[in-house]
N, C-alpha and C positions, 0 to 999 in steps of 0.2 A: 180611253182606248178600249175598244170592244175586244173581249177575250175570245179567241178561237176555241172550238171544242178540243179537249185534250184526250189523247189516247189513254185507255185504262188497261192496266195489267193486274191480274188477280193472283194472289198467293195465299197459302195457308198462314205463313208467318213472314212478316216483313221486319227487317232489322235496319235501323238507321244508325250508321256509323260502323266502319271497319277497323276499329281498334281492338285491343285484347278482349274486352268484354263481349263486344258484338260478334267477333269471329268465334269466340269460345261457345257462345250460344248457338251459332249456326252449326258448328261442328257437332255439338252434342245433340242437337235436334235431329240431324241427319244420321248420326250414329244410332240413336234410338229407333228411327224409322227403318234403317237397314236391319237392325237386330230383331225387330218385331214384324218385318215384312209389311209395314204400313206405307201408304202413299202420303207424303208430306212435302209440299213445295216450300222452299225457303229462299228468300231473296235478301241480299245485303246491298244497300246503297251507301256511297261514300262521297263526300263533297270534294275531297282532294283529287288531284289529277290522276293519282294512282294510289293503291293501298300503301300506306306508310308515308305518303307525302307530307301529311300534317302531324305525324307523330314525333313528339319531342320528349325525351326522357333521359335520365342520367346515363344508363340505367343499370343498377345492380338488381339482378332478377332472382327471386326465390322460386324454384321450380316446383313447389308443392302442387299447385293447381295443374300445371302442365303434366306432371307425373300421373295425375288422375285422368286427365282428358286424353292424352296420347302417351300411354306408358312406354311405347317403343320409339319415343322421339329421337333418341340418339341414332338408332338404326335408320330413321327416316331423314336424317340430316338436318335436324333443327340447328339454327345458327347460335348455339351456346358453346363457344369455343375457348373462352378465357375464364377459367375458374378463379374465384376470389382466393387470394393467397395470403394477404397481409392487410390488417386494418390499423390505421393511425387516426387518432382523434386529437386535434390541436386547438389550443386556445391562443388566439393572436392578440398581441398588443401592436402598437404602431411599428415597432422595430423588432419584436421578439416573437418566437413561437414556442409555446410551452406544451409539451406532449403529455397527454394524460397517461398515468401509469396503468390504467385499465380502460378497455373499451366498453361503453355502455352496452348492456346485454342486448338491447334491441338492435344495436349496430354490429353485432357479431355476424359476419358474413360467411362463416364456414359453410360450405356446401352450396353457396350461391355462385352466380356467374355475372361477369360484366358483359353486357350485350348492346347491340343496336336494336332498339325497340321496333324501329321501322323495318329492319330486316326480319325480325321475328314475325311481325304482322304479315309481311309478304309471304313468308313460309307457311304461316297458318292459313292464309288465303288459298294457297295451293292445296293444302290438305282439305279445306272446305270444298273447293271446286271438285276435287277427286271424289268427294262424297255426294256430289250433285247439287251443291249450293250455287245459285246464280249470284254473281258479284258484279256491280256496276259502279266503277269509280267515275268521278266527274259528274255525278248526279247529286245536286245540292237540294236537300229537303227544305222547302221554303214555307210550307203550310201544312198544318194538321187538318185532316178531313174528318168530319163527324157525320154519323147517320142521323136519321130522323128522331132517334131516341136520345141523342147526345153522346153516344159512345164513339170512341175513335174507330174509324174504319180504314185508316191508312194515312198517307201523306201525298202531297203534290210537290213535284220539283219545280224550280223556278223557270219561267220563260227565258229563253236565250235570245239575244239580239234586240233587247229593249234599250233605247238610247237614254242619255242623261235627262232628256226632256220628257221621258215617259212614253215616247212614241216608238213604233216598230221601225227597225232598220232593215236594210236589205238582207241581213243575216238572221232575221227573226225565225225562231223555232218555238212552238208552244211547248210548255212543260207537259209532264205526264202525271197521271194519277196512278198511284200504286195502292191497291186495296188488299186488305188481309183480314183474316179472322182475329189475329192478334198482332199488334205492332210493338216491337221491343225497341225502346229508345236508348241507344248507346252512344250518345253524342259526345261524351266526355264533359269536362268541367265547363259549367255555365253554358250548356247547350241552348241554342236560340229557341228551339221548339220545346225542349224540356221546360224552359222558363215559363212558356205560355201554359203548359200543362199544370205547373205548380199553381198558377193563378186560377185557371178554369175549374180545377177540381179541389182547390184549397188544400194541396198536399203537404204544405208546410205548417199547417195549423197547430200540430202537436209536437213540433220539434224546435230546437234552438236555431237561430239564424246561422246560415253557412258562413264560414270565414275562409279566407283564401290566402295564398301566397303567389307571388310572381316568380317563376323560375326562368332565368336567362342562361343560355348555354352556348358554348363554342366547342368545336371539334378542331383539334390541332394535330399536325404531324410534327413530332418533336425530334430533336437531335437524338440519335440512337443511344448516346451516353446517358440520356435522361429517361429512357424508356424502361419501365419496370412492370411488365405485364402481370396483372393480378393485384397490383397495389391499389388500395382504396384509402383515400385521405379525406376526412371531413374536418371542417373548422367552424368555430364560433368566435365571437369577439370582433376585433377590428376588421373592417372599417365601420361596423354598425355601432350606433350609440347604445348604451345599456338598456334603454327603454324600448328598443325596437327588436322584434324577433327576426332572426335571419342567420344564414350560414352558407357554407360552400361545400362543393365536392370536387375531387380530382380522381378520376377513374382511368387507370392505365390499361389499355387494350393491346392486342397483338398488332403487329405492323407499325410500331412506333406511334400509334394513335393514343391521344389522351382526350377524354371528355372532361371539360371543366365547366362548372356552373355555379350560380349563386341564387339563393332564394331569399326573398324579403317578404315578410308577412304584410299583407295589404291592410292590416289594421294599424299601420304606422301613423304617427301623429304629426310629423313635421312636413308641411306642404312644400318646403324647399328641397326635400330629399328627392334624389333620382335613383331608383334601383339600378338602372343601366350604368350610371356613373359609379355607383358603389361597387358594382362588379368589376368595372375597368380598374378602379383604384385597388381593389383586392389583389389583382394579378401583379401589381407592382411591389407587393410585400417582399422583403428580403428572403423569406422562406419559400415563397411561391414563384417569384420571377425566374429563378434559374431553370425551372422546368420548361419554360417557353423560349428562353433565349436561344437564338439559332434555329428556332422552329418556324413553322408556317401554319397560319390560321386557315382552315379549310371551309368551315361552315359556321353559321350563327343562327340562333332561333330563340323564341320565347314562348311561354305558355303559362297560363294560370293553373293553380292546383287547388283542389278542394281540401281544406285542412280542418274542417269542423269535426270530423270523426263521428263517433257513435251517437252523440246527442244531437247531431245535425242531420241525421238520416231522415228523409221525409217519408210520408206514406208512399209505398213503392208501386202500388197498382191502382188502376182506375178502369172503368168500362172500356174494353177494347185494347188495353195495352199495359205496359209496365216499364220500369226504369232500371237500368243496370249500370255498373261501372262507376266512373268518376262523376257522371251526371248525378248520381245519388250521393256520392261522397264516401267511398270506401277506402280512401287512403289511410294507411297506418303511418301517421306523422313521425313518431319516434324512430320507426324503422327506416323512414324515408323510402317507403315502398308502397305501391298500390296496384301493381300489375297483377300480382298473385290473387289479391282479394277481388279485383275487378273481373278477372277471368272466372273465379269461383262464382261470383254473383251471376255471370252470364250462364254458367253451367247449371246452377240451381234454377235459374229462370227457365232455361230450356227444359229441364225435367218437369217443372210445374206446367209449362205451356203444353208440352207433349201429352202429359196425362190429361190435361184439361180438354184438349182437342180430340183425343182418341179414347176417352173413357166410356163412350157408348151412351151417355146420358146428357141432357141439357144442363150444363153447369153454370149457365148465365154468362154475361159478357166479361166478368172480372176474374182474373186468375188469383183468387185470394189465398191459394196454397203457397204461392211464391214467398211472401215474407215469413210465413210459418216454417217453410223448409229452410230458409236462410238462417233463421234463429237456431235451427238444429245443426247447422254446419259449423265448421271451425272459424268462419269469418266473424260471427257474432261475439264469441268470447274473446277472440283476439283483439277486436276493436274496443270491447268493453273494458278490458284490462288496462288500456292506455288512454282512456277517455279524458282523464284529467290533466294529462301532461301538456298538451298544446295550450289550453286556456290558462294554465298556471303561469305562462310567460306574459300575461297581460300586465303583471306588476313588475316587469323588468327581468333582465337576464339572471341576476343572482337569485331572486325569489323563484324564478322558473326552474333553475337548476336544482335548488333545494327541494322544491315540490316534486320534480321529476325523480330525484333520488328516493324520496319518501314513497311515491306511488309505485316505483319499481320494487322497493323492498316489500311493500304490501301486496304486490302483484295485482294492483287495481281494486283491492277489496275495501278501500276506504268507503265509509257510509254516506258519501255525498257525490254529487256529480256537478262539476263546475259549469258555468254558463259562458256563452259566447256573446259577442256584440257584432252588429253589422259593420263591415269595414268602411262603408261610405260615411259613417257617423263620427269617425275618430280624428279627423284633421282639426287642428287648432287654426286660428286665424294667422295669416302670414305675418302680421305685425307682432304676434306673440311668440314667434318661433325664430331661432337663430338661422341666419342665412348660411348656406354651405358653399364654400368656394372649392370647386373640383379642379384638379390639375388638368392641363391640356393633354390630350392623348399623344403618346410618343411615336405612334405608328409602328412600334416593335412588339410590345405586349399589350398596349392599351390603344383603343381605337374610337372613332366617332360613330354615331348612329347610322349615317347614310352608307358608309363603307361596310358596316355590319349587315344592314338590310340587303345590300347587294349580294352578300354571301348566302343569304337565305333563299335565293332564287325565287323571290316573291314576284308574282305577276298577276295583274288583274286586267281584264278588258277595260280600257279607259272610258269608252262610251257606253256606260251603263248607269242605272240609278245608284245613288250612293248607298253603301251598306252600313255606313256609320251615320245614324240619323239622330237628329236633335228633336226632342219633344217641344222645346221652346227655344227659338234661335236667339233670344235676348239674354238668356241665362249665362252663357259663357263670359260675357262682358260684365253684366250687371251684378252677378254673384261670384262666379269663379275667379275672374280677374280682380274684382273689387275686394273680395274678402280673402282669397287664398292664393293670389298671384298666379292664377291660371295653372293649377297643378297638372293638368292634362299634358302640358308641354314636357313635364318631367317624368310622370309615371308611365307614359307610353314608351316602350323600348324600341320603337321603330320610327320616331319622328313624324307621326301622323298629324299631331295637333300643333299648331303654330299660331301665335299671336302676331299679326302683321299690322303695321301702322303706315301712315303717310310719312314722307321725308321729314316733316317737322315734328313727328312723334304723335300726331293727333289721330283721331278716328281709329282706335284699336278694334280689331275684329279677328274672329277665329277662322283660320284657314285649315281645312281638313284635307290632308294628302292621303286619300283613301288607298291609292295604289301602293303605298308603303306597308299596309296593314299585314302583320304576320299571324293574325287570328288568335292572339293571346287572350283576348276578352278582358284585359285589365281595365279598360275604359268603362266597360259595361258594369264593372264591379265597383271601382273606386270613385267614380264621379260623385262629388259630395251631394248633389241634388238629384242623382239618378236621372239626369236629363239625357244622357247618351244611351241609345239603344242599338246594340249590335245585331244586325240581321245578315243572313247569308248573301254573299255576292253570287254571280254566275258560277255554276259548277266548274270545278277545275281551277278556280282562282285561289290565290293565297300562296303560301310558301311551298317549296318543293325540296324537302330535306333529303340529303343524300343518304345512302345506305349506312354510313358510319354513325349517323345521328341516332 
């Protein structure tokens, strides 16, 4: 298919992704421009149908970075309305819940807020636009553009109206090229373009492999008798086996709303395990089920989380651009918080980019001051102090808890840094792992995948090239099914991957239901042969999470 000429838009700074880090960068850039009387054009593009549509988070929010970015956020109506009031930390067995007599210090939420991250992003987008930032939702960045010297010069959005056969349909609209002096990649965890930058510029050469978790979440309207705004409950233990990292959250918000979620480390070992089913089973626990009885499930979603922390942070800059937020991996795992660090990384990047572009001299194509400024900020020591806690769980729950207590007592001053392993390498063969029989959903507190995906408001144009691509179409059967019993059927929380057969059970083949995809990126991470490659669909496709998420 011959490509038509694409319209070109020019900016000083282009930001890919309208999450907390990208919007923080945009706001700080324009703040500096206004403060100094400089002309600086800033554009943010977002693949979701609107700002916040693809944001999924617990979220208990630490306002540290917001205090710095917009000190008068209360007066400006930021949607932080439910202060954290009470923390509970539970260890679950199959029938009992044992409350810890103390809350781990990283989980002390005094001064924090239970929020909708999507609503916070929508509010931040308004603040950015009032400062002169241009924001374009529904623009999916599909390709990184490079100049003649190999430096990033911007991105191109995907063509719209391309059919499954790769040919133009009657709705064809060519993509656009957005050029900038500097491009800030704020795509979030496992960004499809960020991944290509890692490879092209060898940005992961001097860091540990990134490790991930899959977070699965529901929003409920509960019976008023069960609503306790400000209550925060975290659990470990059942239903996870002791070798697998994972846990849950329950966050009580105003309006009888409760956010419930479950995180499973994607370095899990048993190919028969289903993170989705573990989450559904968790809600049936005697200490958890009463919260939801008589309530109504409003929304569902899933998203991968970067859990590698300090030792997995890549090189952050390259000619023409830089990486911020969870795309780089600034999540503080013991705190179960990453929005404050993501925002701060965006703010620090903005300061460095602004100085680089307005300094009055030729500083070259790379903003080398950004990582140095980040190391001088509070983000670096915060992540360094907890660097050994997540990898300590590679030897199981009890060893992990003991190591976490030790590291907390020493405040991260142990003379070593533990290592990570790549999540796709950790599955054992299906024949070597016990099968797991999950209970059927009861339709009251536990549910199936398809009814869950329906609540995510996921939508994709069906007549478009697949955005879930296979490098080798034979591998799903010859390797994944043969050795691991096709784990993609279970690790995907949206029922995208399905082994179908003839009526007599012959001719197994992989069916990809791409329209179900909630953009969690788990398949791109966990596939044991790294044969699945997630690329962006048409802009505006994917989930549309409501404000309460």
